[in-house]
N, C-alpha and C positions, 0 to 999 in steps of 0.2 A: 396283202400278206407279202407279195413279191417286193413291194416298195419298202416295207419294213425291213425285209431281209437285206436289201441293198444298203439301206441306211445303217443297219447294224454292222455290215462288213466295212463300210466306209469309216464308221466310228472306231472300230478296232484297228483299222489301218493307221488312222491318225494316232491312236494310243501307242502303237508299235513304233511309229516314227519318233514321237516324243520320247519314248523310252530309250531308243537308240541315241538320240541327241543328248539326253541327260547322262547316259552312261559314258559317252565320249567326253562330255564336259567334266564329269567327275574324274575320269582317267587322266585328262590333261591337267586338272587341278592338282591331283595327287602327284603327278610327275613333276609339276613345277614346284610343289612343296618339298619334294625330295631332292630336287636339283639345285634350287637357288637358296642362297643364304637369306634367312629371315631377318627382318629389321628389329624385331623385339620378341622376347618371350614373356608371357604374362607372369608376373611375380606377385606373391602376397605382400601387401603393404604393411610391414610391421610398424612403421612410424605412426600409422593411423590407428592401429588397433592393439599395439603391444601392451602387455602387462607383465609384471615381474613373475618369472617362472619359479615354482616351488622347488624345481630340480636344478637350481643354479649350481654351476660347477664350484667345487671347493677352492679355497684360496691356497696359495703356495705356503702359507704359514704352517700347513700340516707337515711339512718336511721336518725331520728330526733336528733338534737343536744340538744334540751331543754327537760331535763328529769324530768317529773312530774308524779304524779299518773294518771293524765288524759291521758297521752301518753299510759300508760299501759292499762288503761280502753278502750281507743279507739282501740288499737291493738287487744285486746282480744274480743272486740265486733265484729270486722270485721272478725277475724279468731277464732271464738269460738270453732269450732270443733278441732282445734289444741291446743289451750290454756287449754282446759278441760283435755287433756291427760297428762299435765305436773303437777307434784306435787313437793313440796319442803320441805325439812326437816331442814331448818334453816331460820333465819329472813332476808328477803329481804329489802334493801333500795329501794326507788323509782327507782333509777338508775339501781340497780341490776335487779329489775323486768323487766323494760323496755328493758334493754340490752339483758338479757338472753332470754326472750321470743321473742324478735325481731329476734335474731339470729336463734333460732329454727324455727320460722315461715318463715324467709327468705330462709333458706336452704330447708325446706320441700316444699315450693311453687316452688322453682327452680327445685327440683327433680320431682315434680308432672308435671311441664310444659314440661320437656324434657324426661321423662321416661313415655311413654303413653300406653304401652301394659298392658291389664288387669287392676286390681285395682291399684290406685295410691299409691306411697310410704307413703304418709301421712296417708292413711287408713291402711297400713301395720303396722305402729307404733301404738300400743295400749296404751302404757304408757311410760312416761319418768320421772324418779326420779332424782332430783338435790339435793344433800346433801353436807355437809361439815363436814367430820369426820376425825379426826387426824389419819394418817397412814392407813386409809382404802384404798381399791383398787381404783385406779384413774378412771377406767371406766369398764364397762361390757355391753354385749348385748347378747340377744338370738334372736329367730325368731320374737318376737313382742315387746320386752321391752328393754329400754336403761337406765342404771344407770350411773350418772356422779358425781364424788366427787370433789368439787371445792377446797378442802384443798390443793391440789397439784398445782393448777393453779394460776399463778401470773398475767396474762393479758387476756383480753377478746378474742383476736385473737386465743389464745390456746384453749379456750372453743369452739369457732366456729369450729376449726379444729378437735377437739375431736368428736363433733357432726357429722362432715362429715365422720370421720373414723367409728364411731359406727353405724350410719344409713346405711352405706354400708353393714354391717353384715346382717341387716334386709333385705335390697334389695337383697343381695346375697342368703340368705337362703329362704326367703319368696317369693320374686317377680321373681327372675330368675329361674323359674321352667318350666319344659316342661311336656309332656303328657305320656311318655313311662311308662308302668307298671313295666318294668325291672329296677333294681337299680344297681348302680355302687358298685363294691366290693372293689375298690381301694381307693375311697374317701367316707368316712363315717362321721357320727357325733357321737363321743364317741362309736365307733364300731357298730353303727346302720346304716344299709343301707337305706338312705333316699333320695339320689340324683338320679333322673331319668337319664337313659343313654343318653337322648337327652337334659339334662339340660345344658344351655349355660355356666354356671360357670365351668363345667368340662373342657371345652376347655381352659379356662384361667388357671386353676390349672395345666393342662398338659404342659403348656409352660415351666415350670421349675421343675415339680415334677413328679416322677414315681407313687407315691401314697400319701395318706394323711400324712404319717410319713416318707417318703423317698424322698429326693431331687434327681434329676438326677445327676449322678456322675460327670458330667463336669460343673455343675453350680458353680459359684463363687459369691461373694457379689455383683459384678458388674451387675449380672443378676436380681437384686432385687432393689426395690425403697428405702429400708432401711435395716439395720441390723435386726430390729424387724420383718420385713416382711419375713425374712428367717425362722422364727420359725414354721410356718405352712401355708398351702395354703390360709386359710381364712384371716389371718393377712396380707399376701402378697397382697391379693385383696384389703383389706381396706386401706392399706398404699398407694398403687398406686392410689386408688380412691381419697384420700386426695390430693396427688400431682397433679392429673389431674384437680381437681376443683379449688384448691387454690394456686398452684405453677405451673401453666400450662407450662410456658416457660422453667422452669427448667426441668420438666418431658420431654418436647420435646427435650431439649438438650441432656439428658441422652439417649433418644430413638435413636437419630441420631448416637450414638456411640456404641450401643449395640443391637444386633438383637433380643434378648429375651425381653428386655425392649421395643423395638420397637413393638413387638407383643402385649405387654400389653397396650402400648399407643394407638395402633390402635383399640384394643378391646374396650377401654373406649370411644374413638372417635366415633366408630360405634354406641355405645349405646346412646351417647349424641348428635350425629350429629355435632360433633366438637364444641359444646357449653361448656363453662366453666364459672367460676365465676371471677377468679382473675389471671392476668398474674404474679403478685408478683414481687416486686422490691428488694427482698433479694439479698445480695451481692454474687451471685453464681459465679461471674467471678473470685473470689478468690479460688474456689474449682476446683480441677482437675476432669476429667470425670470419674475417678475411685473412687472418694470420695462418701461415703454414710453416711447419718446421722443415728443415732440409731433409731430415732422416728420422723416421718415426722410432727407429730402434735406439735412438739417443735420448728419447724422452725419459726423464727421471721423475720418480714420485717424491713429493716433498714431505 
């Protein structure tokens, strides 16, 4: 009996030691997971399993054909919170007003519908300035504001694509944030550490970049959505976003032939639940899989 008692005590002592060891290991593991940047986030592979959604977004053809001041008035009465954010530095015609404001409203409502965590993208946009200045910069965006210069734009579809590109900078910087107090040292904004280590954008950046200023050595133009997207991780993000929303089938085609682009395609698909705006009928069949445009916002439909 005494021997059994001693064995029992020794057994439970061993169990306690193992329990403490496991607890320490888990604590260290959790600490490391919270402290260090992860190499990848598991994403659902839409290219392998995707099927056409019954809830596919409507086409821009829904916008009214009859352009009058009443169309503009009705639009801004319905979406007053959006129209109030838009200012203009040149004279609008009735058609200009209706078209430009309809495009902005259409895009923001689609982003609001399909990006649902936290505040909506339309709330993230505090102001949009539309001007027409000779040789001024075509576009710019920061965390809350977009400026678009129409002097460079020859057709409305380009304007819509520029909005898609620029709004993604706001979504990227303002909306796609997480909660870690620790900041990335590899990806900064003008050398300021502003991105939390668990910021989802960092996973996208790391598909093709070692840091904000350094592309991974094995990357080529085929790993990006455009030549312009090679300039920095933020433009890469915005360029692929425009392809995903407005030239979805072309983006999908590129993703099927390049593993890095596939990661970027799946990243966007996971954010949007595989919803997008336009398949696009541009003549991509004339382009090889290695071809890349300079700027996705310049792509026209034929």
